[in-house]
N, C-alpha and C positions, 0 to 999 in steps of 0.2 A: 504495501498500500505507497500511496505517496499523497503525500502534502497539496490539496487545491485549496487554494483561496477565492472564494466564492467575487466574483464582480464587484457585484453589484450589493451585498451586506457586507462585505469585510470576514463574513465566518472562516475559517477554517474547517475542512473535515478530510477526508481522504477517501483516494479511489484507487482501485486497483484495475486495467483493462486486462478484457478476457483473446484478445487476439491484439494485431499490429494498430488498427484504428482507435480512435478516442471511444470509440459503441460496438457496443457494448460493453459494459465495465458497472464494476458493484460500486457502491456512495457509501463511507460509514460518515455518519455524523454522530460522536459523541460529547455526553457532560455529564454532572454530579449533581442527583436529586438533590433536597429536600435535609438528608440523612445521610448528606456525602456519598452516596453511592455511587457508579459510574454503570452509566445507559450508554449505549449503542444502537444505534438506530439502521440497520444493513437494508441497505434496500438494493436491487438491478435494476439499472440504467438501461434497456435493450435499443433506444433510439433518442438521439437528440433529443430536448424537450420542446413543444412547439407553443410559446407563449402566444397564443391566439387563445379568445373568446369563442369557451363553445367546444375545443379541442382536448380530450384526455389525454392524461401522462402517461409513459409510458416505462410510469417505474411501475416493479414486481417487491412486491414484501412477502411474500407468503409460498415461494413454489417450491418445489423438490431444491434447484439450482442455489438458493439465496439459503434454506434448510442445508443443505450438506457445505457452502460456504462457513456458513456460520458457527456449524461442527467442526471445521475445518481450525476455525479461527480461535475454536473454543478449548482445540486439544493443543492448539501452541498456547495456549493462556496458560495452563493447569504443571506445562511443565513444572 
């Protein structure tokens, strides 16, 4: 995963490309909740977002691909 800074908000998150091109990619945002627990928000960006009214996002948060990547990340953190 490499850091990525959103030019609009200035927020930093992390991306991991699946192939040579920029999309598709995994995208992770993290923060601490009120109890200081570290929270990760992982999703899969299948295509570049289209920021037009009425167009759905191409993010996927619950597929087998995302679940497998979450399990891979967890296995790295538990070591």
